[in-house]
PyMOL CGO cylinders between C-alpha atoms (Angstrom):
from pymol import cmd
from pymol.cgo import CYLINDER

trace = [
    CYLINDER, 1.34, 25.96, 12.43, 1.03, 22.53, 10.62, 0.3, 1, 1, 1, 1, 1, 1,
    CYLINDER, 1.03, 22.53, 10.62, 3.63, 20.04, 11.95, 0.3, 1, 1, 1, 1, 1, 1,
    CYLINDER, 3.63, 20.04, 11.95, 5.97, 18.13, 9.29, 0.3, 1, 1, 1, 1, 1, 1,
    CYLINDER, 5.97, 18.13, 9.29, 5.58, 14.88, 7.40, 0.3, 1, 1, 1, 1, 1, 1,
    CYLINDER, 5.58, 14.88, 7.40, 8.06, 12.42, 7.59, 0.3, 1, 1, 1, 1, 1, 1,
    CYLINDER, 8.06, 12.42, 7.59, 9.20, 10.71, 4.20, 0.3, 1, 1, 1, 1, 1, 1,
    CYLINDER, 9.20, 10.71, 4.20, 10.80, 7.57, 3.93, 0.3, 1, 1, 1, 1, 1, 1,
    CYLINDER, 10.80, 7.57, 3.93, 12.50, 7.30, 0.14, 0.3, 1, 1, 1, 1, 1, 1,
    CYLINDER, 12.50, 7.30, 0.14, 14.21, 4.07, -0.49, 0.3, 1, 1, 1, 1, 1, 1,
    CYLINDER, 14.21, 4.07, -0.49, 15.09, 1.66, -3.14, 0.3, 1, 1, 1, 1, 1, 1,
    CYLINDER, 15.09, 1.66, -3.14, 17.68, -0.36, -4.59, 0.3, 1, 1, 1, 1, 1, 1,
    CYLINDER, 17.68, -0.36, -4.59, 21.27, 1.41, -5.20, 0.3, 1, 1, 1, 1, 1, 1,
    CYLINDER, 21.27, 1.41, -5.20, 21.42, 2.96, -8.79, 0.3, 1, 1, 1, 1, 1, 1,
    CYLINDER, 21.42, 2.96, -8.79, 17.38, 3.35, -8.83, 0.3, 1, 1, 1, 1, 1, 1,
    CYLINDER, 17.38, 3.35, -8.83, 18.05, 7.07, -8.78, 0.3, 1, 1, 1, 1, 1, 1,
    CYLINDER, 18.05, 7.07, -8.78, 16.80, 8.14, -5.47, 0.3, 1, 1, 1, 1, 1, 1,
    CYLINDER, 16.80, 8.14, -5.47, 19.32, 11.08, -5.39, 0.3, 1, 1, 1, 1, 1, 1,
    CYLINDER, 19.32, 11.08, -5.39, 18.24, 12.64, -8.85, 0.3, 1, 1, 1, 1, 1, 1,
    CYLINDER, 18.24, 12.64, -8.85, 14.94, 12.62, -8.03, 0.3, 1, 1, 1, 1, 1, 1,
    CYLINDER, 14.94, 12.62, -8.03, 15.42, 14.11, -4.46, 0.3, 1, 1, 1, 1, 1, 1,
    CYLINDER, 15.42, 14.11, -4.46, 17.53, 16.67, -5.80, 0.3, 1, 1, 1, 1, 1, 1,
    CYLINDER, 17.53, 16.67, -5.80, 14.82, 17.76, -8.17, 0.3, 1, 1, 1, 1, 1, 1,
    CYLINDER, 14.82, 17.76, -8.17, 12.01, 17.80, -5.72, 0.3, 1, 1, 1, 1, 1, 1,
    CYLINDER, 12.01, 17.80, -5.72, 14.38, 19.85, -3.11, 0.3, 1, 1, 1, 1, 1, 1,
    CYLINDER, 14.38, 19.85, -3.11, 14.74, 22.54, -6.16, 0.3, 1, 1, 1, 1, 1, 1,
    CYLINDER, 14.74, 22.54, -6.16, 11.08, 22.60, -6.40, 0.3, 1, 1, 1, 1, 1, 1,
    CYLINDER, 11.08, 22.60, -6.40, 10.00, 22.50, -2.92, 0.3, 1, 1, 1, 1, 1, 1,
    CYLINDER, 10.00, 22.50, -2.92, 11.06, 24.84, -0.61, 0.3, 1, 1, 1, 1, 1, 1,
    CYLINDER, 11.06, 24.84, -0.61, 9.06, 23.04, 2.65, 0.3, 1, 1, 1, 1, 1, 1,
    CYLINDER, 9.06, 23.04, 2.65, 10.91, 19.91, 2.30, 0.3, 1, 1, 1, 1, 1, 1,
    CYLINDER, 10.91, 19.91, 2.30, 14.33, 18.98, 4.49, 0.3, 1, 1, 1, 1, 1, 1,
    CYLINDER, 14.33, 18.98, 4.49, 16.64, 16.42, 3.48, 0.3, 1, 1, 1, 1, 1, 1,
    CYLINDER, 16.64, 16.42, 3.48, 17.85, 14.75, 6.64, 0.3, 1, 1, 1, 1, 1, 1,
    CYLINDER, 17.85, 14.75, 6.64, 21.56, 13.97, 6.26, 0.3, 1, 1, 1, 1, 1, 1,
    CYLINDER, 21.56, 13.97, 6.26, 22.48, 10.18, 7.29, 0.3, 1, 1, 1, 1, 1, 1,
    CYLINDER, 22.48, 10.18, 7.29, 25.88, 9.33, 9.09, 0.3, 1, 1, 1, 1, 1, 1,
    CYLINDER, 25.88, 9.33, 9.09, 27.64, 6.64, 7.89, 0.3, 1, 1, 1, 1, 1, 1,
    CYLINDER, 27.64, 6.64, 7.89, 30.97, 4.65, 8.39, 0.3, 1, 1, 1, 1, 1, 1,
    CYLINDER, 30.97, 4.65, 8.39, 31.91, 4.48, 4.85, 0.3, 1, 1, 1, 1, 1, 1,
    CYLINDER, 31.91, 4.48, 4.85, 34.31, 6.60, 3.34, 0.3, 1, 1, 1, 1, 1, 1,
    CYLINDER, 34.31, 6.60, 3.34, 33.66, 9.65, 1.11, 0.3, 1, 1, 1, 1, 1, 1,
    CYLINDER, 33.66, 9.65, 1.11, 33.20, 8.85, -2.60, 0.3, 1, 1, 1, 1, 1, 1,
    CYLINDER, 33.20, 8.85, -2.60, 34.62, 11.74, -4.87, 0.3, 1, 1, 1, 1, 1, 1,
    CYLINDER, 34.62, 11.74, -4.87, 33.03, 14.78, -4.33, 0.3, 1, 1, 1, 1, 1, 1,
    CYLINDER, 33.03, 14.78, -4.33, 31.20, 14.20, -1.27, 0.3, 1, 1, 1, 1, 1, 1,
    CYLINDER, 31.20, 14.20, -1.27, 31.31, 16.43, 1.65, 0.3, 1, 1, 1, 1, 1, 1,
    CYLINDER, 31.31, 16.43, 1.65, 30.84, 15.84, 5.59, 0.3, 1, 1, 1, 1, 1, 1,
    CYLINDER, 30.84, 15.84, 5.59, 28.00, 17.24, 6.55, 0.3, 1, 1, 1, 1, 1, 1,
    CYLINDER, 28.00, 17.24, 6.55, 26.79, 17.82, 3.49, 0.3, 1, 1, 1, 1, 1, 1,
    CYLINDER, 26.79, 17.82, 3.49, 26.40, 14.40, 1.94, 0.3, 1, 1, 1, 1, 1, 1,
    CYLINDER, 26.40, 14.40, 1.94, 26.60, 12.31, 5.04, 0.3, 1, 1, 1, 1, 1, 1,
    CYLINDER, 26.60, 12.31, 5.04, 27.95, 12.72, 8.34, 0.3, 1, 1, 1, 1, 1, 1,
    CYLINDER, 27.95, 12.72, 8.34, 31.14, 10.28, 7.69, 0.3, 1, 1, 1, 1, 1, 1,
    CYLINDER, 31.14, 10.28, 7.69, 32.08, 8.89, 11.54, 0.3, 1, 1, 1, 1, 1, 1,
    CYLINDER, 32.08, 8.89, 11.54, 34.49, 6.33, 12.57, 0.3, 1, 1, 1, 1, 1, 1,
    CYLINDER, 34.49, 6.33, 12.57, 33.18, 2.81, 13.36, 0.3, 1, 1, 1, 1, 1, 1,
    CYLINDER, 33.18, 2.81, 13.36, 33.78, 3.57, 17.07, 0.3, 1, 1, 1, 1, 1, 1,
    CYLINDER, 33.78, 3.57, 17.07, 31.97, 7.12, 17.27, 0.3, 1, 1, 1, 1, 1, 1,
    CYLINDER, 31.97, 7.12, 17.27, 28.79, 5.54, 15.35, 0.3, 1, 1, 1, 1, 1, 1,
    CYLINDER, 28.79, 5.54, 15.35, 29.06, 2.50, 17.86, 0.3, 1, 1, 1, 1, 1, 1,
    CYLINDER, 29.06, 2.50, 17.86, 28.86, 5.01, 20.52, 0.3, 1, 1, 1, 1, 1, 1,
    CYLINDER, 28.86, 5.01, 20.52, 26.10, 6.99, 19.13, 0.3, 1, 1, 1, 1, 1, 1,
    CYLINDER, 26.10, 6.99, 19.13, 24.36, 3.44, 18.79, 0.3, 1, 1, 1, 1, 1, 1,
    CYLINDER, 24.36, 3.44, 18.79, 24.60, 3.09, 22.57, 0.3, 1, 1, 1, 1, 1, 1,
    CYLINDER, 24.60, 3.09, 22.57, 23.52, 6.61, 23.43, 0.3, 1, 1, 1, 1, 1, 1,
    CYLINDER, 23.52, 6.61, 23.43, 20.10, 5.70, 21.50, 0.3, 1, 1, 1, 1, 1, 1,
    CYLINDER, 20.10, 5.70, 21.50, 20.99, 8.77, 19.22, 0.3, 1, 1, 1, 1, 1, 1,
    CYLINDER, 20.99, 8.77, 19.22, 19.79, 7.11, 16.11, 0.3, 1, 1, 1, 1, 1, 1,
    CYLINDER, 19.79, 7.11, 16.11, 16.16, 6.88, 14.83, 0.3, 1, 1, 1, 1, 1, 1,
    CYLINDER, 16.16, 6.88, 14.83, 17.21, 4.01, 12.63, 0.3, 1, 1, 1, 1, 1, 1,
    CYLINDER, 17.21, 4.01, 12.63, 20.44, 2.42, 12.01, 0.3, 1, 1, 1, 1, 1, 1,
    CYLINDER, 20.44, 2.42, 12.01, 21.49, -0.36, 9.60, 0.3, 1, 1, 1, 1, 1, 1,
    CYLINDER, 21.49, -0.36, 9.60, 24.52, -2.39, 8.13, 0.3, 1, 1, 1, 1, 1, 1,
    CYLINDER, 24.52, -2.39, 8.13, 24.40, -2.33, 4.35, 0.3, 1, 1, 1, 1, 1, 1,
    CYLINDER, 24.40, -2.33, 4.35, 27.17, -4.07, 2.51, 0.3, 1, 1, 1, 1, 1, 1,
    CYLINDER, 27.17, -4.07, 2.51, 29.65, -3.79, 5.27, 0.3, 1, 1, 1, 1, 1, 1,
    CYLINDER, 29.65, -3.79, 5.27, 28.94, -0.38, 6.27, 0.3, 1, 1, 1, 1, 1, 1,
    CYLINDER, 28.94, -0.38, 6.27, 26.75, 0.93, 8.92, 0.3, 1, 1, 1, 1, 1, 1,
    CYLINDER, 26.75, 0.93, 8.92, 24.51, 3.97, 8.28, 0.3, 1, 1, 1, 1, 1, 1,
    CYLINDER, 24.51, 3.97, 8.28, 21.90, 6.25, 10.40, 0.3, 1, 1, 1, 1, 1, 1,
    CYLINDER, 21.90, 6.25, 10.40, 19.54, 9.01, 11.17, 0.3, 1, 1, 1, 1, 1, 1,
    CYLINDER, 19.54, 9.01, 11.17, 20.07, 11.11, 14.03, 0.3, 1, 1, 1, 1, 1, 1,
    CYLINDER, 20.07, 11.11, 14.03, 16.80, 11.72, 15.50, 0.3, 1, 1, 1, 1, 1, 1,
    CYLINDER, 16.80, 11.72, 15.50, 16.93, 15.28, 17.06, 0.3, 1, 1, 1, 1, 1, 1,
    CYLINDER, 16.93, 15.28, 17.06, 17.77, 17.04, 14.00, 0.3, 1, 1, 1, 1, 1, 1,
    CYLINDER, 17.77, 17.04, 14.00, 14.66, 15.14, 12.41, 0.3, 1, 1, 1, 1, 1, 1,
    CYLINDER, 14.66, 15.14, 12.41, 12.30, 16.23, 15.39, 0.3, 1, 1, 1, 1, 1, 1,
    CYLINDER, 12.30, 16.23, 15.39, 13.49, 19.89, 14.98, 0.3, 1, 1, 1, 1, 1, 1,
    CYLINDER, 13.49, 19.89, 14.98, 12.78, 20.33, 11.49, 0.3, 1, 1, 1, 1, 1, 1,
    CYLINDER, 12.78, 20.33, 11.49, 9.21, 18.61, 11.59, 0.3, 1, 1, 1, 1, 1, 1,
    CYLINDER, 9.21, 18.61, 11.59, 8.47, 20.78, 14.70, 0.3, 1, 1, 1, 1, 1, 1,
    CYLINDER, 8.47, 20.78, 14.70, 9.33, 23.89, 12.28, 0.3, 1, 1, 1, 1, 1, 1,
    CYLINDER, 9.33, 23.89, 12.28, 6.53, 22.33, 9.92, 0.3, 1, 1, 1, 1, 1, 1,
    CYLINDER, 6.53, 22.33, 9.92, 9.02, 21.26, 7.27, 0.3, 1, 1, 1, 1, 1, 1,
    CYLINDER, 9.02, 21.26, 7.27, 8.39, 18.00, 5.78, 0.3, 1, 1, 1, 1, 1, 1,
    CYLINDER, 8.39, 18.00, 5.78, 11.37, 15.71, 6.37, 0.3, 1, 1, 1, 1, 1, 1,
    CYLINDER, 11.37, 15.71, 6.37, 12.69, 13.20, 3.82, 0.3, 1, 1, 1, 1, 1, 1,
    CYLINDER, 12.69, 13.20, 3.82, 14.78, 9.97, 5.10, 0.3, 1, 1, 1, 1, 1, 1,
    CYLINDER, 14.78, 9.97, 5.10, 16.80, 8.76, 1.84, 0.3, 1, 1, 1, 1, 1, 1,
    CYLINDER, 16.80, 8.76, 1.84, 18.06, 5.33, 3.68, 0.3, 1, 1, 1, 1, 1, 1,
    CYLINDER, 18.06, 5.33, 3.68, 17.87, 1.55, 2.83, 0.3, 1, 1, 1, 1, 1, 1,
    CYLINDER, 17.87, 1.55, 2.83, 14.77, -0.39, 3.31, 0.3, 1, 1, 1, 1, 1, 1,
    CYLINDER, 14.77, -0.39, 3.31, 16.32, -2.09, 6.53, 0.3, 1, 1, 1, 1, 1, 1,
    CYLINDER, 16.32, -2.09, 6.53, 16.12, 1.55, 7.88, 0.3, 1, 1, 1, 1, 1, 1,
    CYLINDER, 16.12, 1.55, 7.88, 12.71, 2.44, 6.66, 0.3, 1, 1, 1, 1, 1, 1,
    CYLINDER, 12.71, 2.44, 6.66, 11.17, -0.31, 8.43, 0.3, 1, 1, 1, 1, 1, 1,
    CYLINDER, 11.17, -0.31, 8.43, 12.63, 0.41, 11.88, 0.3, 1, 1, 1, 1, 1, 1,
    CYLINDER, 12.63, 0.41, 11.88, 11.67, 4.06, 11.01, 0.3, 1, 1, 1, 1, 1, 1,
    CYLINDER, 11.67, 4.06, 11.01, 7.66, 2.78, 10.00, 0.3, 1, 1, 1, 1, 1, 1,
    CYLINDER, 7.66, 2.78, 10.00, 7.69, 0.74, 13.56, 0.3, 1, 1, 1, 1, 1, 1,
    CYLINDER, 7.69, 0.74, 13.56, 8.62, 3.74, 15.33, 0.3, 1, 1, 1, 1, 1, 1,
    CYLINDER, 8.62, 3.74, 15.33, 7.04, 6.51, 13.59, 0.3, 1, 1, 1, 1, 1, 1,
    CYLINDER, 7.04, 6.51, 13.59, 4.13, 4.56, 12.22, 0.3, 1, 1, 1, 1, 1, 1,
    CYLINDER, 4.13, 4.56, 12.22, 2.76, 8.18, 10.46, 0.3, 1, 1, 1, 1, 1, 1,
    CYLINDER, 2.76, 8.18, 10.46, 5.80, 7.92, 8.36, 0.3, 1, 1, 1, 1, 1, 1,
    CYLINDER, 5.80, 7.92, 8.36, 4.92, 7.64, 4.38, 0.3, 1, 1, 1, 1, 1, 1,
    CYLINDER, 4.92, 7.64, 4.38, 7.05, 5.23, 2.74, 0.3, 1, 1, 1, 1, 1, 1,
    CYLINDER, 7.05, 5.23, 2.74, 7.89, 5.95, -0.97, 0.3, 1, 1, 1, 1, 1, 1,
    CYLINDER, 7.89, 5.95, -0.97, 9.79, 3.07, -2.78, 0.3, 1, 1, 1, 1, 1, 1,
    CYLINDER, 9.79, 3.07, -2.78, 11.90, 4.18, -5.69, 0.3, 1, 1, 1, 1, 1, 1,
    CYLINDER, 11.90, 4.18, -5.69, 11.89, 1.08, -8.20, 0.3, 1, 1, 1, 1, 1, 1,
    CYLINDER, 11.89, 1.08, -8.20, 14.25, 1.04, -11.42, 0.3, 1, 1, 1, 1, 1, 1,
    CYLINDER, 14.25, 1.04, -11.42, 12.55, 0.55, -14.81, 0.3, 1, 1, 1, 1, 1, 1,
    CYLINDER, 12.55, 0.55, -14.81, 14.15, -2.95, -14.83, 0.3, 1, 1, 1, 1, 1, 1,
    CYLINDER, 14.15, -2.95, -14.83, 17.00, -4.91, -13.04, 0.3, 1, 1, 1, 1, 1, 1,
    CYLINDER, 17.00, -4.91, -13.04, 18.95, -4.99, -16.08, 0.3, 1, 1, 1, 1, 1, 1,
    CYLINDER, 18.95, -4.99, -16.08, 18.81, -1.17, -16.35, 0.3, 1, 1, 1, 1, 1, 1,
    CYLINDER, 18.81, -1.17, -16.35, 19.70, -0.84, -12.41, 0.3, 1, 1, 1, 1, 1, 1,
    CYLINDER, 19.70, -0.84, -12.41, 22.98, -3.55, -13.19, 0.3, 1, 1, 1, 1, 1, 1,
    CYLINDER, 22.98, -3.55, -13.19, 23.82, -0.85, -16.01, 0.3, 1, 1, 1, 1, 1, 1,
    CYLINDER, 23.82, -0.85, -16.01, 23.29, 2.20, -14.29, 0.3, 1, 1, 1, 1, 1, 1,
    CYLINDER, 23.29, 2.20, -14.29, 25.60, 0.80, -11.13, 0.3, 1, 1, 1, 1, 1, 1,
    CYLINDER, 25.60, 0.80, -11.13, 28.20, -0.56, -13.50, 0.3, 1, 1, 1, 1, 1, 1,
    CYLINDER, 28.20, -0.56, -13.50, 27.87, 2.76, -15.38, 0.3, 1, 1, 1, 1, 1, 1,
    CYLINDER, 27.87, 2.76, -15.38, 28.77, 4.91, -11.98, 0.3, 1, 1, 1, 1, 1, 1,
    CYLINDER, 28.77, 4.91, -11.98, 32.37, 3.51, -12.36, 0.3, 1, 1, 1, 1, 1, 1,
    CYLINDER, 32.37, 3.51, -12.36, 32.91, 4.17, -8.64, 0.3, 1, 1, 1, 1, 1, 1,
    CYLINDER, 32.91, 4.17, -8.64, 33.31, 0.43, -7.63, 0.3, 1, 1, 1, 1, 1, 1,
    CYLINDER, 33.31, 0.43, -7.63, 34.51, -2.99, -8.17, 0.3, 1, 1, 1, 1, 1, 1,
    CYLINDER, 34.51, -2.99, -8.17, 32.48, -5.56, -10.10, 0.3, 1, 1, 1, 1, 1, 1,
    CYLINDER, 32.48, -5.56, -10.10, 32.45, -7.46, -6.62, 0.3, 1, 1, 1, 1, 1, 1,
    CYLINDER, 32.45, -7.46, -6.62, 30.54, -4.65, -5.16, 0.3, 1, 1, 1, 1, 1, 1,
    CYLINDER, 30.54, -4.65, -5.16, 28.49, -3.98, -7.71, 0.3, 1, 1, 1, 1, 1, 1,
    CYLINDER, 28.49, -3.98, -7.71, 27.38, -7.81, -7.15, 0.3, 1, 1, 1, 1, 1, 1,
    CYLINDER, 27.38, -7.81, -7.15, 26.63, -7.23, -3.99, 0.3, 1, 1, 1, 1, 1, 1,
    CYLINDER, 26.63, -7.23, -3.99, 24.68, -4.34, -4.30, 0.3, 1, 1, 1, 1, 1, 1,
    CYLINDER, 24.68, -4.34, -4.30, 22.70, -6.25, -7.20, 0.3, 1, 1, 1, 1, 1, 1,
    CYLINDER, 22.70, -6.25, -7.20, 22.04, -9.22, -4.71, 0.3, 1, 1, 1, 1, 1, 1,
    CYLINDER, 22.04, -9.22, -4.71, 20.87, -6.45, -1.92, 0.3, 1, 1, 1, 1, 1, 1,
    CYLINDER, 20.87, -6.45, -1.92, 18.82, -4.97, -4.42, 0.3, 1, 1, 1, 1, 1, 1,
    CYLINDER, 18.82, -4.97, -4.42, 16.64, -8.16, -5.51, 0.3, 1, 1, 1, 1, 1, 1,
    CYLINDER, 16.64, -8.16, -5.51, 15.93, -8.55, -1.80, 0.3, 1, 1, 1, 1, 1, 1,
    CYLINDER, 15.93, -8.55, -1.80, 14.76, -5.06, -1.54, 0.3, 1, 1, 1, 1, 1, 1,
    CYLINDER, 14.76, -5.06, -1.54, 12.80, -4.92, -4.57, 0.3, 1, 1, 1, 1, 1, 1,
    CYLINDER, 12.80, -4.92, -4.57, 10.81, -7.90, -2.95, 0.3, 1, 1, 1, 1, 1, 1,
    CYLINDER, 10.81, -7.90, -2.95, 9.77, -5.65, 0.19, 0.3, 1, 1, 1, 1, 1, 1,
    CYLINDER, 9.77, -5.65, 0.19, 8.30, -2.99, -2.06, 0.3, 1, 1, 1, 1, 1, 1,
    CYLINDER, 8.30, -2.99, -2.06, 4.78, -4.13, -1.51, 0.3, 1, 1, 1, 1, 1, 1,
    CYLINDER, 4.78, -4.13, -1.51, 5.16, -2.70, 2.27, 0.3, 1, 1, 1, 1, 1, 1,
    CYLINDER, 5.16, -2.70, 2.27, 5.35, 0.54, 1.10, 0.3, 1, 1, 1, 1, 1, 1,
    CYLINDER, 5.35, 0.54, 1.10, 2.84, 3.38, 1.23, 0.3, 1, 1, 1, 1, 1, 1,
    CYLINDER, 2.84, 3.38, 1.23, 3.89, 4.43, -2.51, 0.3, 1, 1, 1, 1, 1, 1,
    CYLINDER, 3.89, 4.43, -2.51, 6.23, 2.72, -5.66, 0.3, 1, 1, 1, 1, 1, 1,
    CYLINDER, 6.23, 2.72, -5.66, 7.41, 5.42, -8.05, 0.3, 1, 1, 1, 1, 1, 1,
    CYLINDER, 7.41, 5.42, -8.05, 9.20, 3.78, -10.56, 0.3, 1, 1, 1, 1, 1, 1,
    CYLINDER, 9.20, 3.78, -10.56, 12.14, 5.95, -11.78, 0.3, 1, 1, 1, 1, 1, 1,
    CYLINDER, 12.14, 5.95, -11.78, 11.91, 5.22, -15.53, 0.3, 1, 1, 1, 1, 1, 1,
    CYLINDER, 11.91, 5.22, -15.53, 11.41, 9.07, -16.63, 0.3, 1, 1, 1, 1, 1, 1,
    CYLINDER, 11.41, 9.07, -16.63, 13.01, 11.76, -14.36, 0.3, 1, 1, 1, 1, 1, 1,
    CYLINDER, 13.01, 11.76, -14.36, 10.20, 14.49, -14.98, 0.3, 1, 1, 1, 1, 1, 1,
    CYLINDER, 10.20, 14.49, -14.98, 7.46, 11.88, -15.16, 0.3, 1, 1, 1, 1, 1, 1,
    CYLINDER, 7.46, 11.88, -15.16, 8.36, 10.22, -11.48, 0.3, 1, 1, 1, 1, 1, 1,
    CYLINDER, 8.36, 10.22, -11.48, 9.33, 13.93, -10.13, 0.3, 1, 1, 1, 1, 1, 1,
    CYLINDER, 9.33, 13.93, -10.13, 5.61, 14.63, -10.94, 0.3, 1, 1, 1, 1, 1, 1,
    CYLINDER, 5.61, 14.63, -10.94, 4.26, 11.73, -9.52, 0.3, 1, 1, 1, 1, 1, 1,
    CYLINDER, 4.26, 11.73, -9.52, 6.29, 12.73, -6.24, 0.3, 1, 1, 1, 1, 1, 1,
    CYLINDER, 6.29, 12.73, -6.24, 4.94, 15.73, -5.85, 0.3, 1, 1, 1, 1, 1, 1,
    CYLINDER, 4.94, 15.73, -5.85, 1.43, 14.56, -6.37, 0.3, 1, 1, 1, 1, 1, 1,
    CYLINDER, 1.43, 14.56, -6.37, 2.19, 12.59, -2.98, 0.3, 1, 1, 1, 1, 1, 1,
    CYLINDER, 2.19, 12.59, -2.98, 3.52, 15.16, -1.34, 0.3, 1, 1, 1, 1, 1, 1,
    CYLINDER, 3.52, 15.16, -1.34, 0.60, 17.62, -2.40, 0.3, 1, 1, 1, 1, 1, 1,
    CYLINDER, 0.60, 17.62, -2.40, -1.86, 14.62, -1.25, 0.3, 1, 1, 1, 1, 1, 1,
    CYLINDER, -1.86, 14.62, -1.25, -0.50, 14.80, 2.32, 0.3, 1, 1, 1, 1, 1, 1,
    CYLINDER, -0.50, 14.80, 2.32, -0.73, 18.47, 2.59, 0.3, 1, 1, 1, 1, 1, 1,
    CYLINDER, -0.73, 18.47, 2.59, -4.32, 19.41, 2.07, 0.3, 1, 1, 1, 1, 1, 1,
]
cmd.load_cgo(trace, "trace")
């Protein structure tokens, strides 16, 4: 049986990673989206164990001490991480596993797993990114500004990735992502 491939999808908050991944997962049953753990509170509609594992700071820190994470990082004041065991289980089953994480975590995983494929999802422009973040209506302007500052730093690192996909048109971007997956499966 073919072992799965580990893919890391990252990009600035508001670039549309979630939208693109939802389409990919709907169209390809050989993919598994890893569920990250976080210390941030759930947004409206998010469910524990589906969108994230929502952990207390104490529980998160305990798991860090136990080396239970493939990667972990702090982003805009909250901690995020990927539990290693479930990822390895799915890869052994032959599924391709996608981590939707931020740039800091992507670099950690690449150091631990050099065979991982890094995909940077970029917005069509910084102005469009700002409009998307504000259009969510889920955060204060102060939080939006913090996300935009982080986005500028993340976008400077995109050349370190194996693939850059500009999310300017969803159907086109999804086709490009299917092409990346297909090339690795041959």
